[in-house]
C-alpha positions as CSV (number, residue, x, y, z in Angstrom):
1,M,0.0,0.0,0.0
2,K,1.1,3.6,-0.6
3,V,2.4,5.2,2.5
4,D,0.7,8.5,1.5
5,L,-2.7,6.9,2.4
6,F,-1.6,7.1,6.1
7,D,-0.6,10.8,6.0
8,F,-2.4,13.6,7.7
9,E,-1.8,17.2,8.8
10,L,-1.0,17.7,12.5
11,P,0.0,21.2,13.7
12,K,2.5,21.2,16.5
13,R,0.0,22.7,19.0
14,F,-1.6,19.3,19.3
15,I,1.5,17.5,20.5
16,A,1.6,17.0,24.3
17,D,4.9,17.6,26.0
18,R,3.6,16.8,29.5
19,P,1.2,14.0,30.6
20,A,-2.2,14.6,32.0
21,S,-2.3,14.8,35.8
22,P,-3.7,12.7,37.3
23,R,-3.0,10.1,34.6
24,D,-6.5,8.8,34.3
25,S,-7.9,12.3,33.7
26,A,-6.6,12.2,30.1
27,R,-9.3,12.4,27.5
28,L,-10.6,9.2,25.8
29,L,-12.2,9.2,22.3
30,D,-14.6,6.2,22.4
31,L,-14.9,4.6,18.9
32,T,-16.6,1.4,20.0
33,G,-20.0,2.6,18.8
34,D,-21.1,3.9,15.4
35,G,-20.1,7.5,16.1
36,F,-17.5,9.4,18.2
37,A,-18.0,9.8,22.0
38,D,-15.8,12.2,24.0
39,R,-15.0,10.8,27.4
40,I,-12.0,10.5,29.8
41,V,-9.9,7.5,30.6
42,R,-11.6,7.2,34.0
43,D,-14.7,6.2,32.1
44,L,-13.0,3.0,30.8
45,P,-14.7,0.6,33.3
46,E,-18.2,1.4,32.0
47,L,-17.0,0.9,28.4
48,L,-15.9,-2.7,29.2
49,Q,-17.9,-5.7,30.3
50,P,-17.5,-8.0,33.3
51,G,-15.3,-10.9,32.1
52,D,-13.2,-8.9,29.7
53,L,-9.5,-9.3,30.0
54,L,-7.2,-6.3,29.8
55,I,-3.6,-7.1,28.7
56,G,-0.8,-4.6,29.3
57,N,2.9,-4.5,28.5
58,N,4.9,-4.7,31.7
59,T,8.2,-3.7,30.1
60,K,10.2,-1.1,32.0
61,V,11.8,1.8,30.1
62,I,15.5,2.2,30.8
63,P,17.5,5.5,30.6
64,A,18.8,4.5,27.2
65,R,20.1,7.8,25.9
66,L,23.8,8.4,26.6
67,D,26.2,11.3,25.9
68,G,29.7,10.2,25.2
69,L,33.0,11.1,23.5
70,R,35.0,9.5,20.7
71,G,38.2,11.4,21.2
72,D,37.0,15.0,21.3
73,V,33.9,14.4,19.3
74,R,30.6,14.4,21.2
75,I,28.4,11.4,20.4
76,E,24.8,10.8,21.4
77,V,23.8,7.2,21.6
78,T,20.3,5.8,21.9
79,L,20.2,2.1,22.7
80,H,17.3,0.2,21.1
81,M,17.7,-3.5,21.4
82,R,19.8,-5.8,23.7
83,T,21.4,-8.6,21.9
84,A,23.7,-10.1,24.6
85,D,24.6,-9.5,28.3
86,N,26.8,-6.5,27.4
87,K,25.8,-5.9,23.7
88,W,23.2,-3.5,22.3
89,L,22.1,-2.2,19.0
90,A,22.0,1.5,19.0
91,F,21.5,4.7,17.0
92,A,24.4,7.1,17.1
93,K,24.5,10.9,16.2
94,P,26.7,11.8,14.5
95,G,27.5,8.3,13.4
96,K,29.4,8.8,10.1
97,R,32.8,9.0,11.6
98,L,32.4,6.0,13.8
99,K,34.2,2.9,12.7
100,E,34.4,-0.7,14.0
101,G,36.8,-0.6,16.9
102,S,35.9,3.0,17.9
103,R,35.5,3.5,21.6
104,I,32.8,5.8,23.0
105,V,33.5,6.9,26.5
106,F,30.6,7.9,28.7
107,A,32.5,8.1,32.0
108,D,35.9,7.2,33.3
109,D,34.7,3.7,34.2
110,F,32.0,3.3,31.6
111,Y,32.6,2.9,27.8
112,A,31.6,0.9,24.8
113,E,33.3,-0.3,21.6
114,V,31.7,-0.2,18.2
115,T,31.7,-3.8,16.9
116,E,29.5,-3.3,13.8
117,K,28.3,-0.4,11.7
118,R,24.9,-0.6,10.0
119,D,22.8,1.6,7.7
120,G,21.0,4.7,8.9
121,G,23.4,5.5,11.8
122,E,22.8,2.2,13.5
123,I,25.7,0.5,15.3
124,R,26.3,-2.5,17.5
125,L,28.0,-1.7,20.9
126,R,29.9,-3.9,23.3
127,F,30.0,-2.4,26.8
128,N,32.8,-2.9,29.3
129,C,30.2,-4.3,31.7
130,G,27.0,-6.3,31.5
131,G,23.9,-7.5,33.3
132,A,22.8,-5.7,36.5
133,E,26.0,-3.6,36.5
134,L,25.3,-2.2,33.1
135,F,21.7,-1.2,34.1
136,Q,23.2,0.5,37.2
137,Y,25.5,2.6,34.9
138,L,22.6,3.5,32.7
139,E,20.6,4.7,35.7
140,K,23.6,6.8,36.7
141,Y,24.6,8.3,33.4
142,G,21.7,7.8,31.0
143,R,18.6,9.9,30.2
144,M,15.1,8.8,29.4
145,P,14.8,8.3,25.6
146,L,11.9,10.6,25.0
147,P,10.6,10.7,21.4
148,P,12.1,13.5,19.3
149,Y,8.9,15.5,19.3
150,I,9.2,16.0,23.1
151,Q,11.9,18.6,23.6
152,R,14.0,18.8,26.7
153,D,17.2,20.7,27.5
154,K,19.8,18.3,28.9
155,D,19.9,20.3,32.1
156,D,16.2,20.7,32.4
157,A,15.2,20.2,36.0
158,Q,11.9,18.7,34.8
159,N,13.8,15.8,33.2
160,A,13.7,14.1,36.6
161,S,9.9,13.9,36.4
162,D,10.1,12.1,33.1
163,R,11.8,9.2,34.9
164,E,8.4,8.6,36.5
165,D,6.0,10.1,34.0
166,Y,7.4,8.0,31.1
167,Q,6.9,4.7,32.9
168,T,3.7,2.7,33.5
169,I,2.7,1.9,37.1
170,F,2.9,-1.9,36.1
171,A,6.4,-1.7,34.6
172,R,8.4,-4.7,35.9
173,H,11.0,-5.9,33.4
174,E,13.9,-3.6,32.3
175,G,14.7,-3.4,28.6
176,A,12.4,-1.0,26.7
177,V,13.8,2.2,25.2
178,A,10.3,3.6,24.5
179,A,7.3,3.5,26.7
180,P,4.1,1.5,25.9
181,T,2.3,4.8,26.0
182,A,-1.3,3.6,26.3
183,G,-0.3,2.1,29.7
184,L,0.7,5.5,31.0
185,H,-2.9,6.4,31.6
186,F,-3.5,3.8,34.3
187,T,-3.7,4.6,38.0
188,G,-4.3,2.5,41.1
189,R,-7.8,4.1,41.4
190,L,-8.6,3.1,37.8
191,F,-7.5,-0.5,38.4
192,Q,-9.7,-0.7,41.5
193,A,-12.7,0.5,39.4
194,L,-11.9,-2.1,36.7
195,E,-11.7,-4.8,39.3
196,K,-15.0,-3.8,40.8
197,R,-16.5,-3.9,37.3
198,G,-15.3,-7.5,36.9
199,V,-12.6,-6.7,34.3
200,M,-9.5,-8.9,34.6
201,F,-5.9,-7.8,34.0
202,D,-2.8,-9.5,32.9
203,T,0.5,-8.6,31.3
204,V,2.9,-9.6,28.5
205,T,6.4,-8.2,28.0
206,L,7.6,-6.5,24.8
207,H,10.8,-4.5,25.1
208,V,9.8,-1.6,22.8
209,G,12.5,-0.4,20.5
210,A,13.3,3.1,19.3
211,G,12.2,2.4,15.8
212,T,8.6,1.7,16.8
213,F,7.3,5.3,16.7
214,L,9.2,6.5,13.6
215,P,7.5,7.6,10.4
216,V,7.9,5.2,7.5
217,K,10.3,6.7,4.9
218,A,9.5,4.3,2.1
219,D,6.9,5.1,-0.5
220,D,5.2,1.7,-0.2
221,T,4.6,-0.4,2.9
222,D,6.1,-3.4,1.1
223,E,9.5,-1.6,1.1
224,H,9.5,-1.0,4.9
225,K,11.5,-3.2,7.2
226,M,10.5,-3.3,10.9
227,H,13.1,-3.4,13.7
228,A,12.8,-6.6,15.7
229,E,11.8,-6.4,19.3
230,W,12.1,-9.1,22.1
231,G,9.0,-10.3,23.9
232,T,7.4,-13.0,25.9
233,V,3.8,-14.3,26.3
234,S,3.7,-16.8,29.2
235,A,1.8,-20.0,29.3
236,E,-0.2,-18.5,32.2
237,T,-1.3,-15.6,30.1
238,V,-2.3,-17.9,27.3
239,A,-4.4,-19.9,29.8
240,K,-6.2,-16.7,30.9
241,I,-6.9,-15.7,27.3
242,E,-8.3,-19.2,26.5
243,A,-10.5,-19.1,29.7
244,T,-11.7,-15.6,28.8
245,R,-12.7,-16.7,25.3
246,R,-14.5,-19.8,26.6
247,A,-16.5,-17.6,29.0
248,G,-17.5,-15.2,26.3
249,G,-15.2,-12.3,27.4
250,R,-13.2,-10.0,25.1
251,I,-9.5,-9.5,24.9
252,V,-8.6,-5.8,25.3
253,A,-5.0,-4.8,24.4
254,I,-3.5,-1.8,26.3
255,G,-1.5,-0.3,23.5
256,T,-0.2,-1.4,20.1
257,T,2.8,-3.1,21.7
258,S,0.6,-5.6,23.6
259,L,-1.5,-6.1,20.5
260,R,1.5,-6.8,18.2
261,L,2.9,-9.3,20.6
262,L,-0.4,-11.1,21.1
263,E,-0.9,-11.3,17.4
264,S,2.7,-12.6,17.0
265,A,1.9,-15.4,19.4
266,A,-1.4,-16.3,17.6
267,T,-1.3,-19.2,15.2
268,A,-5.0,-19.0,14.0
269,P,-8.2,-17.2,14.9
270,D,-8.7,-17.6,18.7
271,I,-5.6,-19.8,18.9
272,I,-2.5,-18.5,20.8
273,K,0.6,-20.2,22.0
274,P,3.3,-19.2,24.5
275,L,6.1,-17.1,22.9
276,T,9.6,-16.0,23.8
277,G,11.8,-14.4,21.3
278,E,11.9,-11.6,18.7
279,T,9.0,-10.3,16.7
280,D,9.0,-7.9,13.7
281,I,5.3,-8.2,12.9
282,F,4.2,-5.3,10.6
283,I,0.4,-4.9,10.5
284,T,-1.3,-3.0,7.7
285,P,-4.9,-3.0,6.3
286,G,-5.9,-6.4,5.1
287,Y,-4.4,-8.2,8.1
288,Q,-6.8,-10.6,9.8
289,F,-6.6,-10.1,13.6
290,K,-6.8,-13.4,15.5
291,I,-6.8,-12.5,19.2
292,V,-7.6,-8.9,20.2
293,D,-11.1,-7.5,20.2
294,L,-10.6,-4.0,21.6
295,L,-7.6,-1.7,21.6
296,L,-6.8,1.2,23.9
297,T,-4.2,3.4,22.2
298,N,-2.9,6.9,22.0
299,F,-2.9,9.1,18.9
300,H,-0.1,8.3,16.6
301,L,2.2,10.0,14.1
302,P,1.3,10.3,10.4
303,R,2.9,7.8,8.1
304,S,3.8,5.6,11.1
305,T,3.5,1.9,11.4
306,L,1.3,2.5,14.4
307,F,-1.3,4.5,12.4
308,M,-1.2,1.8,9.8
309,L,-1.9,-0.8,12.5
310,I,-4.9,1.0,13.9
311,S,-6.2,1.6,10.4
312,A,-6.0,-2.2,9.9
313,F,-7.8,-2.7,13.2
314,A,-10.6,-0.2,13.0
315,G,-10.6,0.9,9.3
316,L,-8.6,3.5,7.4
317,E,-11.4,5.9,6.6
318,R,-12.8,5.7,10.2
319,M,-9.4,6.5,11.7
320,H,-8.8,9.5,9.4
321,A,-12.3,10.7,10.4
322,A,-11.6,10.1,14.1
323,Y,-8.3,12.0,14.0
324,E,-10.0,14.9,12.3
325,H,-12.6,14.9,15.1
326,A,-9.8,14.7,17.7
327,K,-8.2,17.8,16.2
328,Q,-11.5,19.7,16.1
329,Q,-12.0,18.8,19.8
330,N,-8.4,19.7,20.7
331,Y,-7.2,16.3,21.8
332,R,-3.6,15.9,22.8
333,F,-1.5,13.7,20.6
334,Y,1.4,11.2,20.9
335,S,3.2,9.7,23.9
336,Y,2.0,12.1,26.6
337,G,-1.3,12.7,24.9
338,D,-4.8,11.4,25.1
339,A,-6.2,8.0,24.2
340,C,-8.9,6.3,22.1
341,L,-10.7,3.0,22.4
342,L,-11.1,1.1,19.2
343,K,-13.2,-1.9,18.3
344,R,-11.9,-4.4,15.7
345,I,-13.6,-4.4,12.3
346,N,-16.3,-7.0,12.3
347,A,-15.9,-7.7,16.0
348,E,-19.2,-8.5,17.7
């Protein structure tokens, strides 16, 4: 499909640079009916049914952006996928002068060697430490890898708040370099209301990579290559999904990351198996969804794989119309923005 089909205008004034406070006060565009209903996230329990199963992504965002030196040249590195205990794929700026064997120094006792150069400024790094020690160094020297449309000065005192704001309250497993942003809207109060409603909750893990939210640069979707991400769907989660299906409940994905992983683990309609490993699933209109019935998601970038995914899920024309409505009603877009609730095409 032509990527131009997924383009739309979005003036900068709609882009949120701070989250709603409290989190569940963000606006929610309800698209589960025939029209558009303007609500807030706190209304979610009444939009779901007893016996529905919410599935979130429990990945934890790490401070994956590092400032270093190669000689006297400043290098900004953004890690995006762990490949071994002390090895990561990363994007480097500027990356043209880097060569295999180049050392990037982040601190006197913390550095990495470039072991491979790839296209588009991507490199493979081998750090001088690994495991828990590496994560400790990232906590000490790294910055939260906010998307490029959220601008921060490196010495901005408010950067400290991003360490909490850009993290879901159910984050558990370190490894993501971008937040599963639909999960940012949840609060303890909202979970209590959902439980009272009879809605169940479970999690999967997909370590979101930096390439997830980027616009597609190719002219045709067939020419776009997705970056792989590591994830796991446990046998226990599979059992809960199967039990929910048998009881007539619906599967509700919190965010596109949860949806992509669940669909990667699906082998046929309503059939899902445990999964541990990489996924590079790329969902565009025409894809037949196998597991997820409803999707809670934020508002996405034009020409992005995520807008393509939601167009496949709820219909391209409907999503263009919904985004126009959102702009007319001054919804806030992107990672710190508002949310919408979508129903799968042809879902009962």
